[in-house]
C-alpha positions as a printed NumPy array, in Angstrom:
array([[  1.083,   1.479,  20.823],
       [  1.921,   2.882,  17.276],
       [  0.284,   1.901,  13.865],
       [  2.196,   2.728,  10.318],
       [  0.981,   2.67 ,   7.018],
       [  3.3  ,   1.262,   4.072],
       [  2.279,   0.279,   1.182],
       [ -1.451,   1.232,   1.643],
       [ -1.58 ,  -1.205,   4.444],
       [ -1.897,  -0.132,   8.014],
       [  0.828,  -1.864,   9.919],
       [  0.309,  -2.115,  13.78 ],
       [ -0.08 ,  -2.688,  17.161],
       [  3.547,  -2.051,  17.956],
       [  5.613,  -0.476,  20.45 ],
       [  7.418,   2.767,  20.408],
       [ 10.886,   0.606,  20.458],
       [  9.635,  -0.687,  17.192],
       [  8.973,   2.047,  15.98 ],
       [ 12.319,   3.462,  16.596],
       [ 13.916,   0.737,  15.076],
       [ 12.048,   0.928,  11.708],
       [ 13.244,   4.441,  11.454],
       [ 16.857,   3.812,  11.734],
       [ 16.76 ,   0.563,   9.202],
       [ 14.457,   2.853,   7.059],
       [ 11.903,   0.521,   6.948],
       [  9.67 ,   3.688,   7.376],
       [ 10.764,   7.332,   7.308],
       [ 10.054,  10.63 ,   9.222],
       [  7.241,  10.664,   6.649],
       [  5.172,   7.527,   6.895],
       [  1.54 ,   8.266,   8.357],
       [  1.159,   6.769,  12.136],
       [ -1.475,   6.954,  14.414],
       [ -1.851,   5.854,  17.925],
       [ -4.25 ,   6.242,  20.62 ],
       [ -5.735,   9.835,  21.604],
       [ -4.554,  11.132,  17.867],
       [ -7.183,  12.267,  15.756],
       [ -5.79 ,  11.488,  11.879],
       [ -2.931,   9.891,  10.602],
       [ -0.138,  12.034,  10.992],
       [  3.096,  11.908,   9.214],
       [  5.858,  10.336,  11.885],
       [  7.948,  13.159,  11.52 ],
       [  4.901,  15.607,  13.462],
       [  4.672,  13.526,  15.786],
       [  6.339,  13.226,  19.589],
       [  7.571,   9.678,  18.272],
       [ 10.154,  11.916,  16.148],
       [ 11.451,  13.83 ,  19.165],
       [ 14.838,  13.082,  19.353],
       [ 15.182,  10.669,  16.368],
       [ 18.366,  11.686,  14.264],
       [ 17.231,  12.521,  11.153],
       [ 18.508,  10.262,   8.108],
       [ 19.803,  11.85 ,   5.381],
       [ 16.907,  11.737,   2.235],
       [ 16.754,   9.516,  -0.171],
       [ 18.392,  10.303,  -3.568],
       [ 15.666,  11.624,  -6.014],
       [ 16.911,   9.995,  -8.941],
       [ 15.279,   6.668,  -8.036],
       [ 12.209,   7.375,  -5.028],
       [ 11.613,   4.405,  -3.609],
       [  7.692,   2.904,  -2.619],
       [  6.86 ,   4.544,   0.285],
       [  7.867,   7.854,  -0.299],
       [  6.337,   7.871,  -3.94 ],
       [  3.062,   7.748,  -3.082],
       [  3.397,  11.217,  -2.068],
       [  2.425,  13.073,  -4.763],
       [ -1.253,  13.662,  -4.822],
       [ -2.923,  11.304,  -7.736],
       [ -4.784,  14.047,  -9.224],
       [ -1.236,  15.548, -10.282],
       [  0.59 ,  12.004, -10.682],
       [  0.795,  11.381, -14.648],
       [  0.896,   7.214, -14.231],
       [ -2.505,   7.402, -11.559],
       [ -4.228,   4.501, -12.522],
       [ -8.211,   4.98 , -12.123],
       [ -9.81 ,   3.671,  -9.16 ],
       [-12.754,   2.756, -11.021],
       [-11.667,   0.72 , -13.734],
       [ -9.503,  -1.856, -11.203],
       [-12.642,  -2.149,  -9.342],
       [-14.688,  -2.729, -12.028],
       [-11.862,  -5.927, -13.321],
       [-11.834,  -6.913,  -9.802],
       [-15.894,  -7.592,  -9.427],
       [-16.404,  -8.305, -13.709],
       [-13.699, -10.742, -13.834],
       [-12.218, -12.138, -10.546],
       [ -9.655, -13.842, -11.658],
       [ -6.539, -11.158, -11.23 ],
       [ -6.736,  -9.22 , -14.234],
       [ -7.445,  -6.122, -12.009],
       [ -3.909,  -6.689, -10.657],
       [ -1.96 ,  -6.852, -13.876],
       [ -3.786,  -3.759, -14.724],
       [ -2.162,  -1.915, -10.807],
       [  0.688,  -4.074, -11.832],
       [  0.529,  -6.494,  -8.951],
       [  1.699,  -9.27 , -11.389],
       [  2.433, -12.405,  -8.976],
       [ -0.508, -11.987,  -7.268],
       [ -2.275, -11.491, -10.771],
       [ -0.414, -14.642, -12.197],
       [ -1.915, -16.368,  -8.981],
       [ -5.55 , -15.838,  -9.246],
       [ -5.525, -16.098, -13.093],
       [ -3.592, -19.502, -13.107],
       [ -5.637, -20.839, -10.281],
       [ -8.785, -19.986, -11.624],
       [ -7.891, -21.753, -15.217],
       [ -5.993, -24.936, -13.764],
       [ -8.804, -25.646, -11.292],
       [-10.792, -25.444, -14.617],
       [-13.073, -23.178, -13.162],
       [-13.564, -24.86 ,  -9.65 ],
       [-11.892, -22.391,  -7.95 ],
       [-12.771, -19.247,  -9.101],
       [-15.178, -18.235,  -6.532],
       [-12.504, -18.126,  -4.226],
       [-10.343, -16.496,  -6.27 ],
       [-13.562, -14.139,  -7.043],
       [-13.576, -13.318,  -3.474],
       [-10.075, -12.415,  -3.494],
       [-10.824,  -9.957,  -5.934],
       [-13.365,  -8.347,  -4.008],
       [-11.75 ,  -7.989,  -0.895],
       [ -8.887,  -6.382,  -2.778],
       [-11.072,  -3.895,  -4.161],
       [-12.262,  -2.612,  -1.086],
       [ -9.176,  -2.283,   0.311],
       [ -6.262,  -2.007,  -2.281],
       [ -5.845,   2.358,  -2.918],
       [ -2.555,   2.349,  -4.457],
       [ -0.841,   0.809,  -7.274],
       [  2.494,  -1.715,  -7.372],
       [  4.742,   1.253,  -7.506],
       [  3.042,   3.684,  -4.393],
       [  0.789,   5.607,  -6.793],
       [ -2.534,   6.542,  -5.521],
       [ -5.86 ,   5.337,  -7.667],
       [ -7.665,   8.526,  -8.994]])
């Protein structure tokens, strides 16, 4: 069984046939980080036995990188990298979705903000718990750029 990373989330377990299907329909690429039992670390798919015999899809156009490949640029070199400390502080101190606006997750931010406001603050506590969970688990912005 395999696990793969997509948009900062680790997904799995999935079987090898599913992994091959994900590659062929370009849901994941040969640069996607994967892991299976027996591997010490998450590794790009192209460096695993799963890549053996796979047809290599043509590279994506460099003019418009898609989100999964976009995050491969180290955050310390990426000019658009957001500050993780700011993201966490906004989530923990406010808990009403402002941290998601900061990171570009507009839909989640609107949901959290509206639930907090329209419930007259009654449901704010639940939005705050949601924000705390996101502060602990989210590692990149909506464009796939890792926080610095």
